[in-house]
DODO-359262 format. One record per atom (N, C-alpha, C): x negated, y negated, z. Coordinates in steps of 0.001 Angstrom, whole numbers, padded with zeros to 6 digits, always signed. Example, Ala and Ser with C-alpha at 12.3 -4.5 7.8 and 13.67 -1.06 7.14 Angstrom:
BEGIN
-013190+005690+007800-012300+004500+007800-013200+003300+007800-012850+002250+007080-013670+001060+007140-012900-000030+007870
END
This chain:
BEGIN
-001728-110948+070327-002158-112185+071022-002644-113063+070169-002195-114319+070032-002657-115387+069268-004080-115856+069548-004857-116178+068609-006111-116906+069028-006041-118269+069411-004980-119034+068757-004741-120385+069022-003299-120543+069596-003218-121218+070636-001942-121546+071249-001718-122957+071092-000692-123337+070272-000495-124717+069815+000719-125340+070409+000772-126603+070619+002046-127304+070939+002202-128373+069866+003537-128613+069608+003895-129663+068709+003755-131018+069315+003642-132070+068395+003366-133427+068834+004459-133970+069777+005668-133477+069651+006620-133833+070658+006441-133278+071943+005480-132383+072187+005189-132009+073484+003988-132491+074265+003530-133601+073709+002406-134340+074344+003054-134879+075464+002432-134710+076715+002977-135143+077963+003291-136565+078006+004384-136943+078651+004954-138324+078724+004533-139010+079868+003853-138174+080821+003353-138792+082138+002070-138247+082514+001117-138959+083010-000234-138421+083598+000182-138005+084959-000737-136981+085544-000506-136502+086852-001630-137302+087805-001110-137888+088832-001884-138534+089720-002197-137834+090926-003456-137351+091224-003676-136320+092212-003634-137037+093656-003706-138321+093842-003914-139041+095191-002710-138606+096185-001533-138299+095635-000616-137826+096788-000869-136412+097394-001660-135643+096481-001899-134283+096789-003311-134146+097370-004070-135253+097698-005318-135039+098204-005395-134534+099612-006493-133878+099986-006700-133352+101433-007120-134547+102353-006112-135333+102752-006585-136511+103644-006475-137780+102904-006503-138864+103649-006537-140178+102939-007809-140544+102233-007703-141449+101293-008930-141773+100467-009651-142771+101343-010971-142733+101180-011888-143725+101825-011793-145051+101187-011941-146141+101800-011861-147527+101069-013014-147626+100198-012702-148462+099080-013810-148849+098203-014326-150210+098657-015635-150300+098729-016231-151435+099343-016808-152441+098443-016579-153643+098776-017131-154747+098021-018637-154869+098165-019580-154861+097085-020960-154833+097213-021534-156010+097915-020899-157142+097823-021403-158316+098556-020984-158552+100088-019696-158288+100299-019218-158559+101658-019264-157216+102527-019329-156061+101844-019255-154795+102650-017980-154612+103344-017026-155189+102748-015586-154991+103160-014766-154400+102180-013580-153728+102477-012698-153127+101414-012421-154135+100343-012437-153623+099133-012273-154462+097947-010622-154858+097966-010187-155966+097309-008842-156379+097028-008674-156301+095554-007425-156409+095203-007069-156289+093731-007734-157542+093037-007788-158721+093765-008364-159814+093202-009857-159739+093038-010573-158900+093841-011905-158691+093644-012212-157852+092376-011284-157118+092049-011488-156325+090871-011048-156985+089398-010286-158083+089620-009792-158653+088328-010805-159116+087344-012011-159543+087829-013115-159890+086819-013538-158727+085989-013230-157564+086397-013739-156333+085723-012566-155546+085014-011458-155548+085616-010454-154601+085132-009068-155391+085027-008146-155081+084056-006888-155661+084051-005994-155098+085102-004952-155774+085553-004091-155402+086714-003479-154013+086430-003126-153698+085111-002424-152425+084922-003395-151180+085218-004700-151369+085081-005556-150318+085536-005807-150322+087035-005937-151519+087624-006119-151653+089093-004852-151019+089726-003724-151282+089274-002594-150544+089943-002702-149080+089811-003166-148567+088689-003301-147104+088549-004355-146528+089507-005431-147376+089853-006495-146932+090604-005997-146680+092089-004999-147256+092491-004582-147087+093939-003064-146628+094005-002389-146228+092982-001152-145923+092880-000852-144699+093762+000238-144666+094603+000693-143562+095477+001611-142705+094690+001953-142971+093473+002910-142183+092621+002371-141024+091992+002975-139800+092111+002321-138585+091668+002356-138462+090078+003432-139204+089521+003546-139188+088045+003558-140632+087551+002794-140971+086505+002645-142181+085955+002960-142202+084369+003804-142977+083921+004298-142956+082466+003123-143413+081505+003075-142565+080470+002141-142872+079451+002810-143879+078382+002282-145000+078085+003004-145957+077233+003204-145223+075815+004302-145714+075163+004496-145174+073848+003351-145482+072945+002801-146665+073026+001697-147118+072112+000518-146160+072298+000177-145651+073460-000922-144769+073661-000551-143354+073245+000623-142843+073461+001130-141670+072881+001042-141579+071405+001394-142607+070721+001318-142746+069376-000057-142468+068763-001016-143115+069448-002407-142875+069052-002981-141479+069467-002557-140919+070566-002779-139646+071099-002369-138603+069940-001357-138888+069110-000929-137964+068124-002021-137722+067128-002909-138420+066959-004088-138205+066025-004773-136863+066410-004814-136416+067632-005503-135230+067865-004789-134500+069109-003874-135068+069687-003209-134283+070798-001740-133721+070288-001294-132620+070872-001908-131797+071842-003106-131055+071204-004081-130942+071976-005345-130165+071599-005099-128745+071704-005748-127860+070878-005404-126446+070881-006042-125718+072231-005377-124681+072596-006000-123711+073640-006291-122435+072829-007621-122088+072922-008094-120863+072363-008210-119659+073258-007867-118581+072816-008187-117413+073473-009473-116871+072863-010745-116621+073641-012026-116396+073173-012140-114892+072886-011372-114359+072029-011380-112901+071785-012857-112511+071381-013384-113178+070432-014767-112716+070028-015831-112813+071030-015709-113941+071935-016694-114027+072957-016396-112949+074014-015253-112611+074231-014880-111458+075257-015499-110148+074700-015393-109986+073395-015947-108796+072777-017421-108641+072854-018061-109863+072507-019524-109898+072626-020044-109623+074044-019373-109943+075029-019833-109752+076437-019274-108468+076963-018345-107783+076240-017856-106548+076743-017200-106601+078073-016388-107664+078309-015868-107987+079580-014403-107581+079576-013860-107186+080720-012412-107004+080891-011695-108388+081069-012456-109431+081331-011879-110640+081596-011300-111298+080265-010294-112158+080526-009666-112881+079468-010212-114315+079589-010649-114872+078513-011343-116238+078434-010591-117084+077553-010117-118207+078071-009441-119348+077330-010288-120617+077534-010180-121313+076437-010777-122668+076541-009949-123707+075713-009898-124787+076424-009165-125947+075958-010254-126793+075110-009888-127060+073824-010970-127581+072903-010546-129186+072651-011390-129943+073296-011183-131435+073174-012061-132045+071936-012737-131274+071326-013642-131765+070149-012960-132209+068984-011721-132005+068908-010897-132424+067802-010387-133873+067613-010783-134611+068719-010535-136113+068636-011423-136847+067743-011064-137853+067272-011900-138603+066182-013378-138749+066735-013553-138973+068017-014978-139294+068610-015586-137831+068885-014862-136788+068849-015381-135494+069021-015559-135066+070481-014724-135728+071355-014780-135267+072831-013413-135707+073442-013401-135381+074786-012256-135771+075547-012171-137178+075945-013214-137956+075626-013318-139435+076174-012225-140289+075660-011699-140138+074367-010624-140983+073977-009279-140938+074734-009204-139839+075511-008075-139602+076420-007929-140959+077355-009057-141380+077721-008880-142697+078664-009398-143884+077933-010184-143741+076962-010552-145001+076176-009332-145781+075573-008373-144921+075006-007247-145495+074438-006463-146241+075390-005990-145638+076464-005214-146505+077479-005979-147613+078057-007258-147478+078245-007991-148658+078826-008004-149770+077880-008242-149465+076551-008154-150502+075535-006668-151072+075533-005742-150312+075664-004332-150746+075564-003998-151745+076661-004423-151373+077921-004092-152173+079131-004863-153499+079001-006039-153419+078502-006794-154738+078414-006184-155541+077249-005646-154943+076226-005062-155690+075155-003916-156490+075641-002979-155780+076425-001744-156460+076787-002019-157541+077838-003171-157397+078503-003569-158345+079628-004341-159602+079001-004456-159547+077730-005200-160822+077102-006702-160655+076852-007347-159607+077256-008862-159384+077062-009169-159427+075569-010262-160101+075351-010713-160194+073955-011869-159260+073634-012640-158886+074724-013768-158072+074492-014015-157151+075652-014558-155892+075338-014933-154907+076273-016508-154854+076354-016981-154737+077563-018476-154283+077742-018369-152965+078605-019262-152129+078058-019291-150850+078668-020696-150229+078425-020892-149023+079015-022145-148273+078834-021852-146912+078413-022968-146198+077918-022747-144768+077632-023984-143948+077795-023919-142757+078081-025134-141942+078243-025480-141244+077066-024765-140174+076733-025027-139455+075574-024516-139977+074295-023481-140921+074515-022970-141603+073299-021395-141213+073150-020902-140289+073905-019541-139808+073597-018613-140934+074163-018925-141408+075363-017975-142432+075895-018062-143725+074903-019370-144044+074702-019487-145242+073908-018814-145239+072475-018812-143997+071873-018108-144013+070559-016568-143996+070752-016163-143399+071900-014731-143492+072134-014207-144808+072511-014998-145600+073343-014489-146899+073575-014566-147900+072358-015620-147690+071515-015645-148263+070283-014463-148088+069364-014122-146781+069221-012875-146312+068470-011702-147119+069044-011421-147011+070391-010269-147503+070948-010150-149023+070799-011279-149766+070980-011350-151257+070817-010938-151521+069336-011464-150728+068404-011114-150933+066979-009652-150861+066752-009003-149857+067358-007570-149647+067185-006644-150704+067840-007294-151484+068782-006432-152539+069327-007039-153892+069194-007972-153963+068226-008437-155275+067703-009283-156041+068744-010107-155347+069670-011010-155780+070588-012391-155803+070273-013221-156792+070568-014690-156670+070439-015263-155747+071459-016397-155162+071126-016831-154112+071937-018505-154197+071903-019026-154181+073175-020526-154052+073374-020807-152928+074213-021710-151989+073874-022072-150818+074507-023621-150899+074894-023900-150788+076290-025337-150488+076626-025496-148989+076704-026322-148599+075960-026658-147074+075835-027994-146726+076333-027924-145771+077358-029090-145396+078020-030267-145050+076947-031387-145699+077102-032418-145758+076186-032879-144401+075640-033008-143393+076592-033426-142121+076235-032479-141507+075159-031177-141691+075428-030155-141116+074520-030040-141992+073183-030394-143273+073375-030461-144187+072107-031356-143638+071113-032582-143216+071699-033493-142646+070771-033280-141250+070445-032645-140465+071277-032501-138926+071028-031324-138821+070032-030338-139673+070131-029020-139477+069394-028608-140768+068481-029454-140835+067393-029233-142089+066619-027849-141986+065910-027327-140901+065769-026071-140890+065055-024802-141161+065892-024966-141070+067213-024027-141511+068077-023945-143171+068055-025136-143728+067879-025202-145121+067685-024514-145491+066425-024747-144795+065395-024104-145056+064173-022596-144895+064171-022164-143988+064941-020641-143831+065151-020129-145135+065819-020654-145617+066777-020231-146812+067526-020235-148018+066567-021291-148113+065775-021496-149286+064875-020394-149172+063670-020099-147827+063307-019073-147598+062352-017675-148102+062733-017372-147987+064037-016185-148491+064714-016273-149898+065219-017290-150590+064785-017401-152056+065030-018054-152556+066252-018691-151574+067099-019261-152000+068293-020668-152499+068101-021205-153340+069116-022495-153788+069085-023249-152761+070170-024330-152097+069791-025019-151110+070659-026348-151635+071052-026571-151625+072346-027826-152092+072898-028523-151167+073692-029864-150805+073412-030571-149819+074244-030895-150502+075730-030507-149573+076837-030581-150112+078203-031639-149274+078826-032514-149899+079633-032396-151287+079877-032861-152213+078874-032219-153426+078933-032323-154478+077870-032779-155774+078348-033140-156674+077524-033486-158072+077974-032271-158848+077875-031088-158336+077749-029753-159220+077573-029300-159588+079061-029579-158853+080023-029060-159182+081256-030187-159236+082343-029848-159880+083484-030756-159993+084572-031132-158603+085175-029970-157769+085170-030341-156350+085686-031331-155670+084835-031067-155756+083497-032050-155075+082584-033490-155628+082552-033549-156973+082556-034933-157670+082702-035568-157241+083984-034897-157106+085176-035628-156724+086267-036080-155325+086257-035492-154429+085605-035897-153023+085512-036929-153063+084571-036988-153752+083564-038132-153744+082476-039339-154427+083100-039151-155345+084007-040299-155901+084651-041056-154948+085601-040352-154202+086219-040844-153072+087133-041301-151853+086325-040558-151443+085338-040764-150223+084644-040609-150417+083162-041666-151027+082468-041618-151423+081102-041234-150281+080199-041564-149049+080615-041291-147788+079811-040120-146986+080295-039224-147596+081093-038087-146971+081785-037160-146234+080481-036815-144953+080745-035933-144319+079898-034618-144817+080006-034265-145481+081103-032913-145902+081361-032130-144895+082242-030945-145122+082676-030009-144224+083348-028717-144780+083254-027731-144015+083617-026283-144500+083598-026162-145643+084553-026910-145386+085727-026686-146487+086680-027301-147841+086297-028237-147840+085466-028864-149131+084996-027816-149650+083915-027446-148813+082977-026534-149215+081975-025192-149824+082460-024705-149186+083533-023613-149776+084296-023869-151144+084772-024977-151326+085438-025325-152531+085893-025231-153572+084822-025834-153300+083638-025852-154316+082528-024448-154635+082014-023702-153626+081878-022193-153788+081412-021446-154586+082372-021606-154220+083654-020784-154919+084702-021334-156445+084699-022554-156663+084608-022975-158030+084655-022466-158833+083519-022501-158110+082307-021991-158710+081084-020552-159171+081217-019658-158152+081763-018278-158468+081936-017975-159656+082906-018765-159437+084105-018420-160497+085093-018812-161918+084852-019686-161973+083807-020121-163360+083497-019502-163985+082345-018504-163390+081817-017745-163902+080593-016193-163861+080891-015596-164884+080673-014041-165012+080821-013385-164115+079974-013735-163900+078750-013001-163149+077755-013153-161713+077710-014116-161217+078746-014488-159820+078678-014233-159120+079880-013849-157788+079727-013512-156911+080869-014527-155822+080786-014695-154893+081889-015473-153721+081760-014613-152520+081628-015229-151545+081038-014517-150244+080950-015498-149156+081144-015080-148143+082033-015977-147032+082469-015415-145685+082013-016171-144777+081632-015741-143565+080905-015480-142378+081885-015804-142505+083092-015773-141508+084161-015530-142024+085582-015565-141192+086541-015692-141556+088015-014486-142069+088605-013920-143213+087990-012912-143844+088705-011609-143033+088647-010691-143531+089597-009429-142748+089723-008532-142815+088443-008492-144101+087859-007634-144191+086646-008125-143446+085425-009510-143222+085406-010147-142430+084340-009654-140967+084546-009861-140494+085673-009516-139137+086027-007897-138877+085749-007118-139834+086163-005651-139851+085898-005432-139562+084456-005890-140392+083489-005746-140334+082141-006109-138965+081494-007294-138473+082138-007802-137126+081549-006792-135845+081895-005979-136087+082927-005104-135016+083387-004229-134309+082217-004140-135118+081107-003332-134688+080053-003921-133546+079472-005221-133173+079619-005853-131886+079358-005288-130761+080014-005319-130822+081356-004890-129691+082171-003321-129439+082082-002593-130611+081937-001125-130478+081776-000754-129775+080460-001409-130074+079417-001181-129246+078148-001560-127863+078347-002734-127541+078974-003258-126289+079146-002278-125409+079916-001626-126000+080988-000678-125149+081800+000555-124821+080946+000940-125663+080232+002075-125272+079319+001747-124255+078210+000413-124345+077743-000010-123367+076666-000144-122020+077397-000656-121983+078597-000942-120683+079211+000431-119975+079523+001332-120839+079783+002698-120262+080162+003260-119686+078914+002964-120281+077785+003459-119800+076442+002731-118293+076203+001499-118198+076699+000794-117017+076504+001143-116061+077592+001765-116411+078565+002253-115534+079618+001196-115268+080546+000165-116230+080837-000927-116053+081636-001216-117214+082588-002034-117066+083598-002353-117930+084423-003871-117702+084913-004588-118844+085084-006114-118540+085373-006392-118140+086884-007214-117274+087015-007915-117168+088330-009036-117987+088692-009573-118560+087624-010588-119535+087873-010598-120573+086735-010760-121967+087035-010745-123003+086109-012212-123703+086178-012853-123871+084989-014216-124423+085038-014372-125704+083997-015149-126553+084641-015440-127759+083626-016880-128251+083975-017520-128773+083071-018773-129339+083389-018664-130671+084271-019674-131109+084907-019462-132249+085757-020664-133188+085661-020403-134410+085307-021459-135396+085425-020809-136510+086322-019844-137318+085883-019212-138231+086688-017861-137734+087169-017258-136714+086456-016080-136103+086838-014851-136202+085966-014945-136806+084861-013745-137002+084054-013234-135819+083371-013958-135106+082603-013388-133941+081980-013053-132809+083025-013997-132764+083998-013614-131713+085045-012290-132001+085712-012061-133358+086067-010710-133650+086731-009719-133414+085730-009957-133679+084431-008877-133417+083477-008317-132052+083397-009321-131073+083412-008861-129645+083375-008529-129184+084771-009095-129654+085808-008949-129102+087200-007889-129716+087920-007586-131035+087871-006727-131627+088855-005295-131022+088788-004764-130886+087595-003309-130227+087677-003292-128874+088223-004416-128114+088383-004407-126886+089075-004719-127022+090438-005224-128077+090858-005483-128480+092334-004122-128540+092954-003238-129170+092176-001895-129192+092652-001195-127855+093003-001444-126916+092046-000938-125548+092252-001555-124892+093491-002965-125118+093603-003652-124592+094777-003105-125124+096077-002739-126322+096131-002203-127024+097327-000842-126337+097598-000123-125934+096574+001227-125136+096793+001011-123664+096985-000185-123096+097229-000316-121746+097606-000901-120821+096541-001124-121331+095290-001728-120572+094280-003235-120118+094669-003399-118776+094301-004797-118397+094617-005675-118650+093397-006345-119670+093428-007130-120108+092143-008394-120795+092524-009585-120518+091914-010795-121148+092094-010923-122260+090997-011498-123502+091459-011650-124468+090461-013235-124814+090566-014017-124738+089604-015500-124794+089645-016071-125931+088856-016845-126780+089399-017595-127670+088602-019062-127393+088396-019439-127441+087064-020834-126966+086848-021630-128264+086463-022766-128298+087088-023639-129465+086819-025144-128926+086577-025901-129877+086004-027265-129521+085779-028240-129484+086941-029243-128544+086992-030112-128625+088161-030927-129937+088126-031105-130474+087149-031972-131796+086987-031164-132997+087582-029906-132956+087782-029101-133986+088378-028015-133268+089150-028492-132871+090367-027564-131889+091126-026660-132760+092235-025953-133638+091682-025160-134490+092533-024278-133872+093553-023469-132912+093045-022580-132313+094005-023148-131097+094859-024314-130608+094459-024830-129413+095094-026033-129888+095924-026823-130997+095673-027849-131422+096555-027693-132820+097089-026694-133690+096611-026511-134954+097033-025814-134987+098355-025732-136137+098994-025026-136247+100271-023654-136949+100059-022715-136708+100915-021280-137285+100859-021331-138512+101602-021421-139601+100967-021565-140889+101769-021182-142014+100810-021122-143195+101400-021008-144496+100550-022293-144883+099783-022047-145208+098477-023117-145733+097671-022631-146470+096557-023537-147369+096111-023327-148145+095022-023027-147341+093576-022177-147809+092776-021914-147126+091519-022958-147277+090527-023914-148211+090707-024903-148664+089767-026181-148951+090373-027223-149093+089586-028540-149266+090165-028812-150690+090689-028299-151760+090079-028403-153016+090498-027528-153595+091590-026750-152622+092182-025916-153002+093328-024795-154080+093076-024223-153978+091862-023275-154854+091408-021890-154341+091467-021824-152943+091154-020591-152344+091111-020110-151958+092466-018795-151695+092716-018199-151409+094056-018903-150199+094626-018946-150158+096052-019486-149081+096763-018315-148127+097016-018632-146855+096731-017586-145785+096990-018077-144623+097763-017259-143938+098504-017614-142752+099244-017562-141506+098237-018729-140986+098051-018854-139890+096972-020185-139131+097290-020229-137946+096513-021453-137274+096561-022576-138073+095705-023686-138323+096211-024598-139298+095469-026131-138731+095664-026836-138914+094777-028420-138732+094707-029082-140108+095116-028376-141110+095317-028831-142409+095536-028763-143225+094331-028454-144423+094506-028177-145401+093404-029529-145622+092463-030627-145443+093119-031871-145825+092293-032468-144366+091958-031757-143305+091937-032115-142042+091368-032329-142174+089931-033479-141587+089448-033860-141627+088054-033909-140225+087468-032846-139766+086738-032824-138565+086267-033736-138343+085084-034323-137114+084895-035111-136720+083737-034268-136860+082469-034942-137039+081264-034217-137315+080078-033741-135795+079484-032892-135102+080089-032295-133829+079582-031420-134219+078395-031086-133188+077633-030264-133417+076468-028806-133552+076745-028372-133052+077971-026936-133287+078386-026864-134757+079074-026972-135695+078199-027099-137095+078670-025870-137472+079402-024696-136922+079022-023546-137365+079806-023408-136910+081218-024273-136009+081597-024394-135435+082968-025448-136235+083889-026050-137166+083393-027170-137772+084105-026703-139011+084914-025843-138699+085934-025254-139761+086767-025663-139442+088237-025971-140501+088938-026371-140335+090367-025267-139950+091242-024060-140449+090833-022849-140209+091752-021862-139299+091202-020676-139286+091705-019670-138534+091334-018202-139168+091630-017215-138773+090890-015803-139303+091149-015558-139073+092653-015122-140143+093336-014709-139970+094713-013643-138963+095038-012762-138910+094026-011698-137830+094194-012327-136413+094101-013194-136124+093047-013844-134932+092984-014636-134565+094220-015425-135715+094567-016296-135497+095817-015547-135047+097059-014306-135711+097234-013666-135375+098397-012987-133925+098302-012675-133473+097259-012187-132119+097043-013290-131123+097233-014517-131476+096788-015569-130587+097032-015932-130543+098499-015934-131708+099170-016285-131817+100528-015204-131041+101450-014041-130990+100980-012982-130261+101678-012849-128694+101375-013614-128422+100506-013731-126914+099984-012744-126541+099152-011905-127380+098520-010821-127108+097490-011471-126853+096175-012554-127521+095920-013360-127353+094669-014676-126803+094834-015346-125829+094087-016610-125406+094154-017460-126179+093245-018803-126235+093604-019823-126722+092519-021028-125872+092466-021404-125737+091265-022585-124907+091040-023639-125725+090013-025005-125425+090177-025915-126158+089332-026568-125107+088483-026765-125395+087195-027350-124480+086346-028381-125289+085457-029606-124420+085106-030634-125068+084317-030272-125192+082709-031025-126118+082100-030487-126436+080773-030794-125254+079801-031843-124530+079968-032189-123387+079061-031013-122381+079094-030626-121961+080330-029441-121042+080452-028154-121545+079787-028009-122972+079860-026774-123449+079238-026853-123373+077662-028062-123639+077194-028176-123569+075672-028187-122152+075146-028632-121177+075937-028463-119822+075692-026840-119486+075647-026165-119977+076597-024672-119699+076604-024021-120375+075319-024530-121634+075054-023924-122257+073912-024214-121472+072559-025379-120943+072358-025686-120250+071197-024840-118947+071086-024618-118196+072111-023860-117079+072123-022400-117441+071873-021927-118629+072501-020506-118937+072230-020363-119368+070652-021284-120122+070187-021217-120604+068744-021265-119394+067821-022053-118458+068099-022213-117339+067118-021042-116324+067369-020171-116386+068362-019152-115619+068440-017797-116457+068133-017685-117664+068645-016363-118480+068409-016498-119418+067246-017741-119647+066831-017854-120648+065656-018111-122049+066011-017550-122553+067085-017713-123968+067374-019026-124269+068029-019675-125402+067536-020996-125784+068195-020724-126753+069307-020885-126405+070580-020513-127183+071732-021510-128321+072054-021029-129378+072589-021993-130437+073107-022806-129937+074217-024041-130302+074431-024833-129976+075477-024209-130026+076818-023334-131031+077101-022609-131148+078288-021682-129940+078564-020804-129745+077488-019908-128610+077558-020551-127208+077819-021759-127061+077296-022515-125844+077539-022607-125403+079001-022517-126340+079907-022508-126054+081273-021248-125330+081864-020177-125607+081069-018901-124969+081353-018858-123576+080818-019419-123488+079518-019552-122209+078916-020415-121347+079754-021525-121737+080253-022346-120928+081135-021596-120383+082352-020833-121212+083009-019898-120810+084146-018911-119812+083732-018420-120040+082609-017297-118963+082075-017916-117626+081819-019104-117761+081091-019831-116374+080846-020172-115643+082090-020822-116361+083007-021079-115837+084296-019888-115164+085025-018766-115830+084994-017617-115259+085635-017198-113949+084845-017336-114005+083578-016808-112909+082723-017781-111647+083024-019144-111975+083037-020033-110917+083326-019859-110276+084805-019531-111154+085575-019230-110763+086999-017986-109760+086991-016983-110136+086301-015742-109288+086085-016172-107962+085447-017048-107895+084643-017401-106634+083975-018357-105819+084912-019186-106420+085761-019859-105626+086867-018917-105059+087857-017782-105835+088136-016951-105370+089153-015851-104464+088580-015760-104516+087280-014672-103695+086637-013360-104312+086845-013243-105586+086998-011825-106176+087327-011455-107043+086251-010277-107164+086041-009699-108118+085062-009733-109523+085727-009846-110561+084943-009976-111830+085480-009629-112915+084271-008701-113696+084656-008387-114767+083590-009288-116049+083878-009866-116515+082834-010905-117647+083015-010385-118780+082036-010328-119946+082503-010043-121057+081742-011252-122179+081848-011716-122714+080694-012672-123634+080791-012383-124781+079733-012904-125889+080024-012823-126959+079208-013956-127136+078291-013678-127052+077055-014790-127332+076007-014622-128754+075560-015412-129573+076329-015025-131042+076253-015475-131795+075067-016321-131194+074220-016693-131913+072970-017517-130946+072032-017647-131290+070849-018543-130599+069899-019860-131159+069914-020902-130466+069280-022316-130904+069417-022718-131296+068066-021907-131657+067030-022374-131893+065724-023454-133016+065528-023444-134003+066536-024325-135020+066480-025470-134827+067558-025534-133698+068132-026511-133236+069161-027474-132336+068674-027663-132101+067336-028401-131060+066761-030043-131214+067189-030457-132403+067538-031835-132415+068033-032106-131755+069248-031085-131537+069997-031099-130827+071249-031318-129375+070898-030468-128849+070013-030501-127538+069635-031796-127224+068868-032399-128084+068087-033598-127917+067483-034792-127821+068534-034773-128584+069630-035633-128489+070791-035570-127117+071385-034257-126698+071564-034067-125369+072177-034784-124290+071412-034512-124242+070029-034985-123235+069148-036409-123314+069007-037110-124473+069145-038449-124505+069032-039134-124267+070361-038423-124011+071465-039018-123730+072727-039502-124970+073410-038903-126174+073112-039427-127390+073744-038624-127797+074883-037532-127227+075151-036672-127500+076317-037343-127037+077656-037448-127840+078510-037984-127410+079876-036872-127381+080946-036745-126444+081731-035911-126507+083018-036577-127375+083984-035671-128226+084555-036154-129142+085571-035233-129120+086835-035846-128825+087934-035021-128888+089034-035609-130041+089940-034688-130953+090138-035068-132282+090796-035645-132063+092233-036853-132484+092485-037432-132108+093683-036729-132819+095042-036716-131976+096064-035936-132344+097280-036610-133762+097785-037933-133838+097647-038628-135087+098260-038191-136283+097517-038078-136252+096198-037574-137352+095404-036077-137740+095792-035242-136680+095965-033898-137006+096475-033868-137563+097754-034546-137222+098668-034686-137797+100069-035075-139178+099901-036076-139474+099275-036590-140911+098982-035526-141716+098494-034815-141310+097432-033619-142124+096943-032501-142293+097888-032199-141246+098685-031039-141309+099620-031360-142205+100813-032530-142524+100971-033029-143366+102085-032579-144863+101942-032060-145107+100720-031810-146456+100395-030166-146634+100227-029402-145929+100713-027961-145922+100809-027535-147215+101444-026445-147811+101071-026037-148977+101872-025461-148626+103238-025514-149498+104203-024934-149188+105618-023575-149697+105624-022577-148738+105499-021142-149001+105562-020617-148383+106829-019814-149203+107565-019212-148626+108763-017811-148114+108636-017204-147921+107490-015909-147397+107330-015761-145822+107409
END
C-alpha cells in the first residue's frame, strides 16, 4: 500500500461541484442589511464581480474551471492524499487513516483554491484593487498571492490579535505586495467606532469583515473578497474532495467518516461536500465538522438570520451563529474565530446530514504533536481540530475492535504558527469554553427577519 497517492497534473478537475442542487430543501434568501428584503444581483455588484455572483446562486451541479485558473492550480494541484501508516501504528488502531494535504500550496493552506478564481473573475471584470480581511493570515496571504498573479492591488485587514501573534503571516502578505492593516483600525468608520468603545479590542473576523466591506463599498476601483462562508467559496474548495475521491478509488477504498475543521466552512466544505452528494445517493457515510469550544458556532449557536459582520454592513444570511457582536477569545486557531458559518454547511447540520463536534485547544495541540511526531508534517492550529477528530475516531475503532476508513483534510501547515506550539509546550495555552450567558447576550441582538 502506497503512502502517497498522487494524480498527474492532467487530472486536475475541470469542473467544481456545486452542492446547491443536492441540498435538503430550498435555500433561505440572503437579506439586504438596509432594506431587510432579499438581495438582488445589483445589490451585490459594489462588492463582487458578476462572475462570482452568478456562481453564488447557480442551479448547475457542475461549473467549469477557467483554463487560466487551472494553469495556476498546477503550481500545487493535484495535492497528495496520504495514508497515515505511522499514525495508525502509533495509535494501534485497526482503522485506516487518510489525509488530504493542502499545505503544499505557495501560501501553505487550502485558501488559494478560492483566492485564485476570485482574483481571476475580478480581473476580467475590470477590478483594480481587492479589499479583504484575514484571521490567522492564511486567507490574507492567499488573496495577496492571487492578486499578485493577476496584477491587482490588495489591502488586507488582519484581526489585531493575530496581527501580533503571527508577524510572519503579515510578512508573507507584504512579500506578495499587499498592504496589511491591524483591525480594528482608524482607516474606516467601522474600525473607529469599535476603537472608540473598546480601545484595547483584540479584533475579530466580524470587525475585520466590516472594515474590508466598507473599504470596497466606498471605492469604485475596489471589490471585496471573502475566504470562507459564501457559496462560491465553498464551490471552489470542492476541488479538494473531488481529487480525494479519485485518489481513494485508486487505493481501492472509500471512507466511513470524512472530517474537516470548521470556522467559516471553506475547507470543511471542500473535503465534505463531494461526499454529501454520495450520501444523498444512499452511501452510508458520516461527515463531521470539528470546531473549537471557544467559538462553538455549530454546536452552541442558533440557526437563524444574522449579519455576516459586526458593523451590520454585510448581507444577512440564515446560518448557525453566536451573534454578530460575539467577541471570541484570542485562541491560536485564529482562522476558526468566526461568529457565523456557511449557510450551506449550516443547513446541512440543521438537517442532520452533517455532524458537528467542539473540542478544546489543548486536546487539539496534543493531537497535532502526535501527528507531527508520527507523520512528520507540522499542522496548522486550525487543522489540528480535524486531526483530533480523526484520532478520536481511530481510537473508537480500536475500542470496538472494528475496521474503519477515516479521511480528514489537513488544510494547512503550521510553519508560521510556531508561537502557538511554543505556548503549548510552555504550558501557557488555556482551554476556554465560551459561557452560555455571553452567547445568550449576543444572540439577543439578532436582526428581525420575517423570511
